[in-house]
N, CA, C and O atoms as a GROMACS GRO file, in nm:
protein
  580
    1MET      N    1   4.356  -3.225   7.097
    1MET     CA    2   4.499  -3.204   7.081
    1MET      C    3   4.557  -3.307   6.985
    1MET      O    4   4.506  -3.418   6.972
    2LEU      N    5   4.660  -3.268   6.920
    2LEU     CA    6   4.729  -3.353   6.824
    2LEU      C    7   4.853  -3.410   6.889
    2LEU      O    8   4.930  -3.338   6.952
    3ASN      N    9   4.873  -3.541   6.874
    3ASN     CA   10   4.991  -3.606   6.930
    3ASN      C   11   5.092  -3.627   6.818
    3ASN      O   12   5.072  -3.712   6.732
    4VAL      N   13   5.198  -3.550   6.819
    4VAL     CA   14   5.300  -3.556   6.713
    4VAL      C   15   5.385  -3.681   6.725
    4VAL      O   16   5.441  -3.726   6.625
    5LEU      N   17   5.395  -3.737   6.843
    5LEU     CA   18   5.479  -3.856   6.862
    5LEU      C   19   5.427  -3.974   6.781
    5LEU      O   20   5.506  -4.060   6.740
    6ASN      N   21   5.296  -3.980   6.759
    6ASN     CA   22   5.240  -4.090   6.680
    6ASN      C   23   5.264  -4.072   6.531
    6ASN      O   24   5.266  -4.169   6.455
    7ILE      N   25   5.281  -3.948   6.488
    7ILE     CA   26   5.296  -3.919   6.345
    7ILE      C   27   5.440  -3.935   6.300
    7ILE      O   28   5.465  -3.994   6.195
    8ILE      N   29   5.534  -3.884   6.377
    8ILE     CA   30   5.674  -3.880   6.336
    8ILE      C   31   5.753  -3.985   6.413
    8ILE      O   32   5.751  -3.984   6.536
    9PRO      N   33   5.823  -4.074   6.344
    9PRO     CA   34   5.902  -4.175   6.414
    9PRO      C   35   6.018  -4.109   6.489
    9PRO      O   36   6.057  -3.996   6.459
   10SER      N   37   6.071  -4.180   6.585
   10SER     CA   38   6.180  -4.123   6.665
   10SER      C   39   6.302  -4.098   6.577
   10SER      O   40   6.333  -4.175   6.486
   11MET      N   41   6.369  -3.987   6.606
   11MET     CA   42   6.484  -3.949   6.526
   11MET      C   43   6.611  -3.996   6.597
   11MET      O   44   6.631  -3.969   6.715
   12ASN      N   45   6.695  -4.067   6.525
   12ASN     CA   46   6.818  -4.119   6.582
   12ASN      C   47   6.940  -4.042   6.534
   12ASN      O   48   7.051  -4.095   6.537
   13TYR      N   49   6.922  -3.920   6.489
   13TYR     CA   50   7.033  -3.841   6.443
   13TYR      C   51   7.030  -3.706   6.514
   13TYR      O   52   6.928  -3.667   6.573
   14LEU      N   53   7.140  -3.636   6.507
   14LEU     CA   54   7.152  -3.509   6.578
   14LEU      C   55   7.115  -3.392   6.488
   14LEU      O   56   7.149  -3.390   6.369
   15LEU      N   57   7.045  -3.298   6.545
   15LEU     CA   58   7.010  -3.176   6.475
   15LEU      C   59   7.044  -3.058   6.565
   15LEU      O   60   7.031  -3.068   6.687
   16SER      N   61   7.088  -2.950   6.507
   16SER     CA   62   7.106  -2.830   6.588
   16SER      C   63   6.967  -2.771   6.614
   16SER      O   64   6.872  -2.805   6.543
   17LEU      N   65   6.955  -2.685   6.713
   17LEU     CA   66   6.826  -2.626   6.746
   17LEU      C   67   6.773  -2.543   6.629
   17LEU      O   68   6.653  -2.541   6.602
   18ASP      N   69   6.863  -2.476   6.560
   18ASP     CA   70   6.822  -2.395   6.446
   18ASP      C   71   6.764  -2.484   6.335
   18ASP      O   72   6.659  -2.452   6.279
   19ASP      N   73   6.833  -2.594   6.304
   19ASP     CA   74   6.784  -2.685   6.201
   19ASP      C   75   6.651  -2.748   6.242
   19ASP      O   76   6.563  -2.768   6.158
   20GLU      N   77   6.636  -2.779   6.370
   20GLU     CA   78   6.513  -2.842   6.416
   20GLU      C   79   6.396  -2.745   6.407
   20GLU      O   80   6.284  -2.786   6.374
   21SER      N   81   6.419  -2.618   6.437
   21SER     CA   82   6.309  -2.522   6.427
   21SER      C   83   6.263  -2.506   6.281
   21SER      O   84   6.143  -2.496   6.255
   22TRP      N   85   6.356  -2.504   6.188
   22TRP     CA   86   6.317  -2.494   6.048
   22TRP      C   87   6.259  -2.624   5.994
   22TRP      O   88   6.178  -2.624   5.902
   23LEU      N   89   6.301  -2.736   6.055
   23LEU     CA   90   6.241  -2.864   6.019
   23LEU      C   91   6.093  -2.864   6.057
   23LEU      O   92   6.009  -2.911   5.980
   24TRP      N   93   6.061  -2.812   6.176
   24TRP     CA   94   5.920  -2.804   6.218
   24TRP      C   95   5.844  -2.703   6.131
   24TRP      O   96   5.726  -2.723   6.102
   25HIS      N   97   5.908  -2.600   6.090
   25HIS     CA   98   5.846  -2.502   6.000
   25HIS      C   99   5.804  -2.571   5.869
   25HIS      O  100   5.695  -2.548   5.819
   26ARG      N  101   5.891  -2.656   5.815
   26ARG     CA  102   5.859  -2.728   5.692
   26ARG      C  103   5.755  -2.836   5.715
   26ARG      O  104   5.666  -2.856   5.632
   27ARG      N  105   5.765  -2.907   5.828
   27ARG     CA  106   5.670  -3.016   5.857
   27ARG      C  107   5.526  -2.967   5.871
   27ARG      O  108   5.432  -3.036   5.832
   28LEU      N  109   5.511  -2.847   5.925
   28LEU     CA  110   5.378  -2.793   5.947
   28LEU      C  111   5.337  -2.697   5.836
   28LEU      O  112   5.278  -2.592   5.861
   29ALA      N  113   5.369  -2.732   5.715
   29ALA     CA  114   5.326  -2.663   5.594
   29ALA      C  115   5.371  -2.518   5.590
   29ALA      O  116   5.295  -2.430   5.550
   30HIS      N  117   5.495  -2.494   5.631
   30HIS     CA  118   5.557  -2.361   5.625
   30HIS      C  119   5.477  -2.258   5.704
   30HIS      O  120   5.456  -2.145   5.659
   31ILE      N  121   5.434  -2.298   5.822
   31ILE     CA  122   5.359  -2.210   5.910
   31ILE      C  123   5.450  -2.097   5.960
   31ILE      O  124   5.571  -2.117   5.973
   32HIS      N  125   5.393  -1.981   5.988
   32HIS     CA  126   5.470  -1.865   6.033
   32HIS      C  127   5.531  -1.894   6.170
   32HIS      O  128   5.472  -1.964   6.252
   33THR      N  129   5.649  -1.839   6.195
   33THR     CA  130   5.720  -1.865   6.321
   33THR      C  131   5.643  -1.812   6.442
   33THR      O  132   5.656  -1.866   6.552
   34HIS      N  133   5.562  -1.709   6.424
   34HIS     CA  134   5.478  -1.659   6.533
   34HIS      C  135   5.381  -1.767   6.580
   34HIS      O  136   5.361  -1.786   6.700
   35HIS      N  137   5.322  -1.838   6.485
   35HIS     CA  138   5.229  -1.945   6.519
   35HIS      C  139   5.302  -2.064   6.580
   35HIS      O  140   5.249  -2.130   6.670
   36LEU      N  141   5.422  -2.093   6.533
   36LEU     CA  142   5.501  -2.201   6.593
   36LEU      C  143   5.532  -2.171   6.739
   36LEU      O  144   5.526  -2.260   6.823
   37ASN      N  145   5.566  -2.046   6.770
   37ASN     CA  146   5.593  -2.007   6.908
   37ASN      C  147   5.467  -2.021   6.995
   37ASN      O  148   5.476  -2.062   7.110
   38ARG      N  149   5.351  -1.987   6.940
   38ARG     CA  150   5.226  -2.002   7.017
   38ARG      C  151   5.196  -2.148   7.045
   38ARG      O  152   5.151  -2.183   7.154
   39ILE      N  153   5.220  -2.235   6.946
   39ILE     CA  154   5.197  -2.378   6.966
   39ILE      C  155   5.291  -2.432   7.074
   39ILE      O  156   5.249  -2.513   7.157
   40ALA      N  157   5.416  -2.389   7.072
   40ALA     CA  158   5.514  -2.438   7.168
   40ALA      C  159   5.485  -2.384   7.310
   40ALA      O  160   5.495  -2.459   7.407
   41CYS      N  161   5.450  -2.257   7.322
   41CYS     CA  162   5.427  -2.197   7.454
   41CYS      C  163   5.301  -2.248   7.521
   41CYS      O  164   5.300  -2.268   7.642
   42LYS      N  165   5.196  -2.270   7.446
   42LYS     CA  166   5.067  -2.308   7.504
   42LYS      C  167   5.044  -2.459   7.507
   42LYS      O  168   4.936  -2.504   7.544
   43ASP      N  169   5.144  -2.539   7.467
   43ASP     CA  170   5.133  -2.686   7.465
   43ASP      C  171   5.008  -2.732   7.390
   43ASP      O  172   4.931  -2.814   7.440
   44LEU      N  173   4.989  -2.681   7.271
   44LEU     CA  174   4.872  -2.717   7.192
   44LEU      C  175   4.890  -2.850   7.120
   44LEU      O  176   4.791  -2.912   7.079
   45VAL      N  177   5.014  -2.895   7.105
   45VAL     CA  178   5.043  -3.021   7.036
   45VAL      C  179   5.130  -3.106   7.126
   45VAL      O  180   5.234  -3.061   7.174
   46ILE      N  181   5.086  -3.231   7.149
   46ILE     CA  182   5.163  -3.322   7.234
   46ILE      C  183   5.290  -3.364   7.160
   46ILE      O  184   5.283  -3.403   7.043
   47GLY      N  185   5.404  -3.357   7.228
   47GLY     CA  186   5.530  -3.398   7.168
   47GLY      C  187   5.600  -3.289   7.090
   47GLY      O  188   5.708  -3.313   7.035
   48PHE      N  189   5.542  -3.171   7.084
   48PHE     CA  190   5.603  -3.059   7.013
   48PHE      C  191   5.716  -3.004   7.099
   48PHE      O  192   5.693  -2.978   7.217
   49PRO      N  193   5.836  -2.984   7.045
   49PRO     CA  194   5.950  -2.941   7.127
   49PRO      C  195   5.932  -2.797   7.178
   49PRO      O  196   5.871  -2.714   7.112
   50LYS      N  197   5.989  -2.772   7.296
   50LYS     CA  198   5.985  -2.638   7.355
   50LYS      C  199   6.101  -2.557   7.299
   50LYS      O  200   6.202  -2.538   7.366
   51LEU      N  201   6.088  -2.511   7.178
   51LEU     CA  202   6.191  -2.434   7.111
   51LEU      C  203   6.145  -2.290   7.095
   51LEU      O  204   6.026  -2.262   7.093
   52LYS      N  205   6.240  -2.202   7.085
   52LYS     CA  206   6.211  -2.063   7.052
   52LYS      C  207   6.232  -2.049   6.902
   52LYS      O  208   6.345  -2.060   6.853
   53PHE      N  209   6.126  -2.024   6.830
   53PHE     CA  210   6.132  -2.014   6.684
   53PHE      C  211   6.158  -1.869   6.647
   53PHE      O  212   6.074  -1.782   6.672
   54GLU      N  213   6.272  -1.844   6.586
   54GLU     CA  214   6.310  -1.709   6.547
   54GLU      C  215   6.316  -1.701   6.394
   54GLU      O  216   6.342  -1.798   6.324
   55ARG      N  217   6.292  -1.584   6.350
   55ARG     CA  218   6.296  -1.561   6.206
   55ARG      C  219   6.435  -1.509   6.169
   55ARG      O  220   6.452  -1.392   6.135
   56ASN      N  221   6.533  -1.596   6.177
   56ASN     CA  222   6.672  -1.554   6.156
   56ASN      C  223   6.723  -1.582   6.015
   56ASN      O  224   6.833  -1.539   5.980
   57LYS      N  225   6.646  -1.653   5.935
   57LYS     CA  226   6.686  -1.675   5.796
   57LYS      C  227   6.561  -1.690   5.712
   57LYS      O  228   6.450  -1.707   5.764
   58LEU      N  229   6.578  -1.683   5.581
   58LEU     CA  230   6.465  -1.689   5.490
   58LEU      C  231   6.442  -1.832   5.442
   58LEU      O  232   6.535  -1.904   5.408
   59CYS      N  233   6.317  -1.870   5.441
   59CYS     CA  234   6.279  -2.000   5.387
   59CYS      C  235   6.258  -1.982   5.236
   59CYS      O  236   6.175  -1.900   5.194
   60GLU      N  237   6.332  -2.056   5.157
   60GLU     CA  238   6.328  -2.039   5.012
   60GLU      C  239   6.189  -2.069   4.955
   60GLU      O  240   6.142  -1.999   4.865
   61ALA      N  241   6.123  -2.173   5.007
   61ALA     CA  242   5.990  -2.209   4.956
   61ALA      C  243   5.888  -2.102   4.990
   61ALA      O  244   5.799  -2.073   4.910
   62CYS      N  245   5.899  -2.041   5.110
   62CYS     CA  246   5.806  -1.934   5.148
   62CYS      C  247   5.827  -1.811   5.061
   62CYS      O  248   5.731  -1.745   5.022
   63GLN      N  249   5.951  -1.780   5.030
   63GLN     CA  250   5.980  -1.666   4.944
   63GLN      C  251   5.922  -1.687   4.804
   63GLN      O  252   5.865  -1.594   4.746
   64MET      N  253   5.936  -1.808   4.751
   64MET     CA  254   5.881  -1.837   4.619
   64MET      C  255   5.729  -1.827   4.620
   64MET      O  256   5.670  -1.782   4.522
   65GLY      N  257   5.666  -1.869   4.729
   65GLY     CA  258   5.520  -1.863   4.739
   65GLY      C  259   5.467  -1.721   4.748
   65GLY      O  260   5.353  -1.696   4.709
   66LYS      N  261   5.548  -1.628   4.797
   66LYS     CA  262   5.503  -1.490   4.812
   66LYS      C  263   5.526  -1.407   4.687
   66LYS      O  264   5.474  -1.296   4.676
   67GLN      N  265   5.603  -1.459   4.592
   67GLN     CA  266   5.630  -1.382   4.471
   67GLN      C  267   5.507  -1.381   4.382
   67GLN      O  268   5.436  -1.481   4.371
   68THR      N  269   5.482  -1.268   4.320
   68THR     CA  270   5.370  -1.257   4.227
   68THR      C  271   5.424  -1.211   4.092
   68THR      O  272   5.529  -1.147   4.082
   69LYS      N  273   5.350  -1.244   3.991
   69LYS     CA  274   5.388  -1.207   3.855
   69LYS      C  275   5.341  -1.064   3.830
   69LYS      O  276   5.225  -1.032   3.852
   70SER      N  277   5.431  -0.980   3.784
   70SER     CA  278   5.391  -0.843   3.753
   70SER      C  279   5.322  -0.842   3.617
   70SER      O  280   5.366  -0.909   3.524
   71SER      N  281   5.216  -0.764   3.607
   71SER     CA  282   5.140  -0.761   3.482
   71SER      C  283   5.197  -0.656   3.388
   71SER      O  284   5.268  -0.564   3.430
   72PHE      N  285   5.165  -0.672   3.263
   72PHE     CA  286   5.210  -0.576   3.163
   72PHE      C  287   5.123  -0.451   3.171
   72PHE      O  288   5.004  -0.459   3.203
   73LYS      N  289   5.181  -0.336   3.141
   73LYS     CA  290   5.104  -0.213   3.138
   73LYS      C  291   5.015  -0.213   3.014
   73LYS      O  292   5.060  -0.253   2.907
   74PRO      N  293   4.889  -0.170   3.027
   74PRO     CA  294   4.801  -0.169   2.910
   74PRO      C  295   4.846  -0.065   2.809
   74PRO      O  296   4.894   0.043   2.845
   75ILE      N  297   4.829  -0.098   2.683
   75ILE     CA  298   4.866  -0.007   2.575
   75ILE      C  299   4.736   0.055   2.522
   75ILE      O  300   4.648  -0.017   2.477
   76ASN      N  301   4.725   0.185   2.529
   76ASN     CA  302   4.604   0.254   2.485
   76ASN      C  303   4.613   0.302   2.340
   76ASN      O  304   4.523   0.372   2.294
   77VAL      N  305   4.718   0.266   2.269
   77VAL     CA  306   4.736   0.308   2.131
   77VAL      C  307   4.688   0.195   2.040
   77VAL      O  308   4.725   0.079   2.059
   78VAL      N  309   4.605   0.230   1.943
   78VAL     CA  310   4.557   0.130   1.847
   78VAL      C  311   4.669   0.107   1.746
   78VAL      O  312   4.719   0.201   1.684
   79SER      N  313   4.708  -0.019   1.730
   79SER     CA  314   4.822  -0.051   1.643
   79SER      C  315   4.783  -0.072   1.498
   79SER      O  316   4.869  -0.097   1.414
   80THR      N  317   4.654  -0.063   1.468
   80THR     CA  318   4.610  -0.081   1.330
   80THR      C  319   4.551   0.050   1.278
   80THR      O  320   4.504   0.133   1.356
   81ALA      N  321   4.554   0.068   1.148
   81ALA     CA  322   4.508   0.193   1.086
   81ALA      C  323   4.369   0.182   1.026
   81ALA      O  324   4.304   0.284   1.003
   82LYS      N  325   4.322   0.061   1.000
   82LYS     CA  326   4.190   0.045   0.938
   82LYS      C  327   4.127  -0.085   0.987
   82LYS      O  328   4.196  -0.174   1.036
   83PRO      N  329   3.995  -0.095   0.973
   83PRO     CA  330   3.926  -0.217   1.016
   83PRO      C  331   3.971  -0.339   0.936
   83PRO      O  332   4.013  -0.328   0.821
   84LEU      N  333   3.963  -0.453   0.998
   84LEU     CA  334   3.996  -0.584   0.940
   84LEU      C  335   4.144  -0.597   0.905
   84LEU      O  336   4.182  -0.689   0.832
   85GLU      N  337   4.227  -0.508   0.954
   85GLU     CA  338   4.371  -0.519   0.929
   85GLU      C  339   4.434  -0.626   1.019
   85GLU      O  340   4.524  -0.699   0.977
   86LEU      N  341   4.386  -0.634   1.142
   86LEU     CA  342   4.435  -0.734   1.236
   86LEU      C  343   4.316  -0.795   1.309
   86LEU      O  344   4.239  -0.724   1.374
   87LEU      N  345   4.302  -0.926   1.296
   87LEU     CA  346   4.191  -0.997   1.359
   87LEU      C  347   4.246  -1.096   1.461
   87LEU      O  348   4.347  -1.161   1.438
   88HIS      N  349   4.177  -1.105   1.574
   88HIS     CA  350   4.208  -1.205   1.675
   88HIS      C  351   4.100  -1.312   1.664
   88HIS      O  352   3.982  -1.284   1.682
   89ILE      N  353   4.142  -1.434   1.634
   89ILE     CA  354   4.047  -1.541   1.605
   89ILE      C  355   4.068  -1.655   1.704
   89ILE      O  356   4.181  -1.697   1.730
   90ASP      N  357   3.958  -1.704   1.760
   90ASP     CA  358   3.963  -1.817   1.852
   90ASP      C  359   3.861  -1.920   1.807
   90ASP      O  360   3.741  -1.894   1.805
   91LEU      N  361   3.909  -2.037   1.772
   91LEU     CA  362   3.824  -2.149   1.734
   91LEU      C  363   3.824  -2.247   1.850
   91LEU      O  364   3.931  -2.291   1.893
   92PHE      N  365   3.708  -2.281   1.901
   92PHE     CA  366   3.703  -2.372   2.016
   92PHE      C  367   3.602  -2.482   1.990
   92PHE      O  368   3.509  -2.468   1.911
   93GLY      N  369   3.622  -2.592   2.058
   93GLY     CA  370   3.530  -2.703   2.049
   93GLY      C  371   3.605  -2.834   2.042
   93GLY      O  372   3.728  -2.830   2.040
   94PRO      N  373   3.542  -2.944   2.040
   94PRO     CA  374   3.397  -2.959   2.050
   94PRO      C  375   3.350  -2.940   2.193
   94PRO      O  376   3.417  -2.981   2.288
   95SER      N  377   3.235  -2.878   2.207
   95SER     CA  378   3.176  -2.860   2.341
   95SER      C  379   3.086  -2.979   2.371
   95SER      O  380   3.044  -3.051   2.280
   96ARG      N  381   3.056  -2.998   2.497
   96ARG     CA  382   2.975  -3.116   2.537
   96ARG      C  383   2.830  -3.103   2.491
   96ARG      O  384   2.766  -3.203   2.457
   97THR      N  385   2.780  -2.981   2.491
   97THR     CA  386   2.640  -2.961   2.450
   97THR      C  387   2.635  -2.876   2.324
   97THR      O  388   2.717  -2.787   2.305
   98MET      N  389   2.539  -2.906   2.240
   98MET     CA  390   2.524  -2.832   2.117
   98MET      C  391   2.448  -2.702   2.148
   98MET      O  392   2.345  -2.705   2.215
   99SER      N  393   2.499  -2.589   2.099
   99SER     CA  394   2.430  -2.463   2.122
   99SER      C  395   2.419  -2.388   1.990
   99SER      O  396   2.518  -2.374   1.918
  100LEU      N  397   2.301  -2.340   1.960
  100LEU     CA  398   2.274  -2.263   1.838
  100LEU      C  399   2.323  -2.333   1.712
  100LEU      O  400   2.379  -2.269   1.622
  101GLY      N  401   2.303  -2.461   1.706
  101GLY     CA  402   2.330  -2.534   1.583
  101GLY      C  403   2.470  -2.586   1.565
  101GLY      O  404   2.504  -2.627   1.454
  102GLY      N  405   2.553  -2.588   1.667
  102GLY     CA  406   2.686  -2.641   1.645
  102GLY      C  407   2.758  -2.679   1.773
  102GLY      O  408   2.724  -2.633   1.882
  103TYR      N  409   2.856  -2.765   1.756
  103TYR     CA  410   2.939  -2.808   1.868
  103TYR      C  411   3.067  -2.726   1.876
  103TYR      O  412   3.134  -2.726   1.979
  104TYR      N  413   3.102  -2.657   1.769
  104TYR     CA  414   3.222  -2.578   1.763
  104TYR      C  415   3.185  -2.430   1.763
  104TYR      O  416   3.074  -2.394   1.723
  105GLY      N  417   3.277  -2.346   1.807
  105GLY     CA  418   3.252  -2.203   1.808
  105GLY      C  419   3.370  -2.127   1.752
  105GLY      O  420   3.484  -2.172   1.761
  106LEU      N  421   3.340  -2.012   1.695
  106LEU     CA  422   3.443  -1.926   1.638
  106LEU      C  423   3.416  -1.784   1.687
  106LEU      O  424   3.306  -1.732   1.671
  107VAL      N  425   3.517  -1.722   1.746
  107VAL     CA  426   3.508  -1.584   1.794
  107VAL      C  427   3.613  -1.503   1.718
  107VAL      O  428   3.731  -1.539   1.716
  108ILE      N  429   3.569  -1.394   1.658
  108ILE     CA  430   3.659  -1.306   1.583
  108ILE      C  431   3.646  -1.165   1.640
  108ILE      O  432   3.536  -1.113   1.652
  109VAL      N  433   3.760  -1.105   1.675
  109VAL     CA  434   3.761  -0.969   1.729
  109VAL      C  435   3.847  -0.883   1.638
  109VAL      O  436   3.962  -0.916   1.610
  110ASP      N  437   3.789  -0.772   1.591
  110ASP     CA  438   3.863  -0.676   1.509
  110ASP      C  439   3.946  -0.588   1.601
  110ASP      O  440   3.892  -0.526   1.693
  111ASN      N  441   4.075  -0.582   1.579
  111ASN     CA  442   4.165  -0.506   1.666
  111ASN      C  443   4.140  -0.355   1.659
  111ASN      O  444   4.159  -0.285   1.759
  112TYR      N  445   4.097  -0.304   1.543
  112TYR     CA  446   4.077  -0.160   1.526
  112TYR      C  447   3.951  -0.112   1.599
  112TYR      O  448   3.956  -0.016   1.675
  113SER      N  449   3.838  -0.179   1.575
  113SER     CA  450   3.711  -0.133   1.632
  113SER      C  451   3.669  -0.211   1.756
  113SER      O  452   3.576  -0.171   1.826
  114ARG      N  453   3.736  -0.322   1.785
  114ARG     CA  454   3.701  -0.413   1.895
  114ARG      C  455   3.562  -0.476   1.876
  114ARG      O  456   3.502  -0.525   1.971
  115PHE      N  457   3.515  -0.472   1.754
  115PHE     CA  458   3.387  -0.536   1.725
  115PHE      C  459   3.408  -0.687   1.725
  115PHE      O  460   3.511  -0.736   1.679
  116THR      N  461   3.310  -0.760   1.775
  116THR     CA  462   3.325  -0.905   1.793
  116THR      C  463   3.216  -0.979   1.718
  116THR      O  464   3.098  -0.943   1.726
  117TRP      N  465   3.255  -1.082   1.645
  117TRP     CA  466   3.162  -1.172   1.581
  117TRP      C  467   3.175  -1.308   1.650
  117TRP      O  468   3.285  -1.352   1.684
  118THR      N  469   3.062  -1.373   1.670
  118THR     CA  470   3.061  -1.507   1.729
  118THR      C  471   2.980  -1.598   1.638
  118THR      O  472   2.865  -1.568   1.606
  119PHE      N  473   3.040  -1.708   1.597
  119PHE     CA  474   2.974  -1.804   1.510
  119PHE      C  475   2.964  -1.937   1.582
  119PHE      O  476   3.056  -1.978   1.653
  120SER      N  477   2.852  -2.003   1.561
  120SER     CA  478   2.835  -2.139   1.608
  120SER      C  479   2.848  -2.229   1.486
  120SER      O  480   2.772  -2.215   1.391
  121LEU      N  481   2.943  -2.318   1.488
  121LEU     CA  482   2.976  -2.396   1.369
  121LEU      C  483   2.929  -2.541   1.382
  121LEU      O  484   2.960  -2.606   1.482
  122PRO      N  485   2.856  -2.590   1.284
  122PRO     CA  486   2.829  -2.733   1.282
  122PRO      C  487   2.957  -2.809   1.250
  122PRO      O  488   3.051  -2.750   1.195
  123PRO      N  489   2.964  -2.936   1.282
  123PRO     CA  490   3.090  -3.010   1.266
  123PRO      C  491   3.150  -3.009   1.127
  123PRO      O  492   3.272  -3.010   1.114
  124LYS      N  493   3.067  -3.007   1.020
  124LYS     CA  494   3.122  -3.017   0.885
  124LYS      C  495   3.149  -2.882   0.820
  124LYS      O  496   3.205  -2.876   0.711
  125MET      N  497   3.109  -2.772   0.886
  125MET     CA  498   3.132  -2.641   0.827
  125MET      C  499   3.280  -2.607   0.834
  125MET      O  500   3.346  -2.634   0.934
  126ARG      N  501   3.332  -2.549   0.730
  126ARG     CA  502   3.473  -2.517   0.722
  126ARG      C  503   3.499  -2.377   0.777
  126ARG      O  504   3.416  -2.287   0.764
  127LEU      N  505   3.614  -2.360   0.838
  127LEU     CA  506   3.655  -2.232   0.891
  127LEU      C  507   3.672  -2.129   0.779
  127LEU      O  508   3.641  -2.011   0.796
  128THR      N  509   3.722  -2.174   0.665
  128THR     CA  510   3.744  -2.081   0.553
  128THR      C  511   3.614  -2.019   0.505
  128THR      O  512   3.614  -1.905   0.459
  129MET      N  513   3.502  -2.092   0.516
  129MET     CA  514   3.374  -2.037   0.475
  129MET      C  515   3.336  -1.918   0.563
  129MET      O  516   3.286  -1.817   0.513
  130CYS      N  517   3.361  -1.929   0.692
  130CYS     CA  518   3.332  -1.817   0.783
  130CYS      C  519   3.421  -1.698   0.754
  130CYS      O  520   3.376  -1.584   0.758
  131LEU      N  521   3.547  -1.725   0.724
  131LEU     CA  522   3.639  -1.616   0.698
  131LEU      C  523   3.609  -1.546   0.565
  131LEU      O  524   3.639  -1.428   0.549
  132ARG      N  525   3.550  -1.618   0.470
  132ARG     CA  526   3.513  -1.556   0.342
  132ARG      C  527   3.397  -1.460   0.358
  132ARG      O  528   3.393  -1.356   0.292
  133ILE      N  529   3.302  -1.492   0.445
  133ILE     CA  530   3.184  -1.405   0.460
  133ILE      C  531   3.209  -1.292   0.560
  133ILE      O  532   3.124  -1.204   0.575
  134LEU      N  533   3.323  -1.293   0.627
  134LEU     CA  534   3.352  -1.189   0.727
  134LEU      C  535   3.354  -1.048   0.669
  134LEU      O  536   3.293  -0.960   0.729
  135PRO      N  537   3.420  -1.020   0.556
  135PRO     CA  538   3.415  -0.884   0.500
  135PRO      C  539   3.272  -0.839   0.466
  135PRO      O  540   3.239  -0.722   0.482
  136LYS      N  541   3.189  -0.932   0.418
  136LYS     CA  542   3.049  -0.898   0.389
  136LYS      C  543   2.976  -0.859   0.517
  136LYS      O  544   2.899  -0.763   0.518
  137LEU      N  545   3.000  -0.934   0.624
  137LEU     CA  546   2.937  -0.901   0.752
  137LEU      C  547   2.983  -0.765   0.803
  137LEU      O  548   2.905  -0.690   0.862
  138TYR      N  549   3.109  -0.735   0.781
  138TYR     CA  550   3.162  -0.606   0.828
  138TYR      C  551   3.099  -0.491   0.750
  138TYR      O  552   3.065  -0.388   0.808
  139ARG      N  553   3.083  -0.508   0.619
  139ARG     CA  554   3.018  -0.403   0.538
  139ARG      C  555   2.874  -0.385   0.580
  139ARG      O  556   2.826  -0.272   0.584
  140MET      N  557   2.804  -0.495   0.612
  140MET     CA  558   2.664  -0.486   0.658
  140MET      C  559   2.658  -0.411   0.790
  140MET      O  560   2.569  -0.329   0.809
  141ARG      N  561   2.751  -0.437   0.879
  141ARG     CA  562   2.753  -0.369   1.010
  141ARG      C  563   2.780  -0.220   0.991
  141ARG      O  564   2.723  -0.136   1.060
  142LYS      N  565   2.869  -0.188   0.897
  142LYS     CA  566   2.906  -0.049   0.873
  142LYS      C  567   2.789   0.031   0.816
  142LYS      O  568   2.772   0.148   0.850
  143THR      N  569   2.709  -0.032   0.729
  143THR     CA  570   2.595   0.038   0.670
  143THR      C  571   2.482   0.056   0.772
  143THR      O  572   2.405   0.151   0.763
  144GLU      N  573   2.471  -0.037   0.869
  144GLU     CA  574   2.368  -0.025   0.973
  144GLU      C  575   2.400   0.089   1.069
  144GLU      O  576   2.308   0.155   1.118
  145ALA      N  577   2.527   0.113   1.095
  145ALA     CA  578   2.566   0.212   1.196
  145ALA      C  579   2.560   0.353   1.148
  145ALA      O  580   2.590   0.446   1.223
   0.00000   0.00000   0.00000
């Protein structure tokens, strides 16, 4: 059993029963009022007041915790008319371990075809060099297919 009297110093101020019940709700990590009533009825915690915990108002912190972010609807329409018109490029690094000859990485995704190129870049290689050879790589891929 947990002794609450050792944790919380004595209170020398007045609280209404309603305020005290919500104070205990906040003290016990915003626990549900159903669980607070079970703790009070079964004497599971020493020093816990014999209060009737009712859900008569909304706890602002609990409401914020229950809110979720709504996601955007996916768009199934391709916004580009030809390959290489819109590229999504992600340059990352330095990574802790060297892989395939480089500490840096470059990922390029073509918006039209969703084809993806991944480059492993050594530290001194320039990004512009990769972007210059990209149309050549795309033509090579097109002739293979």
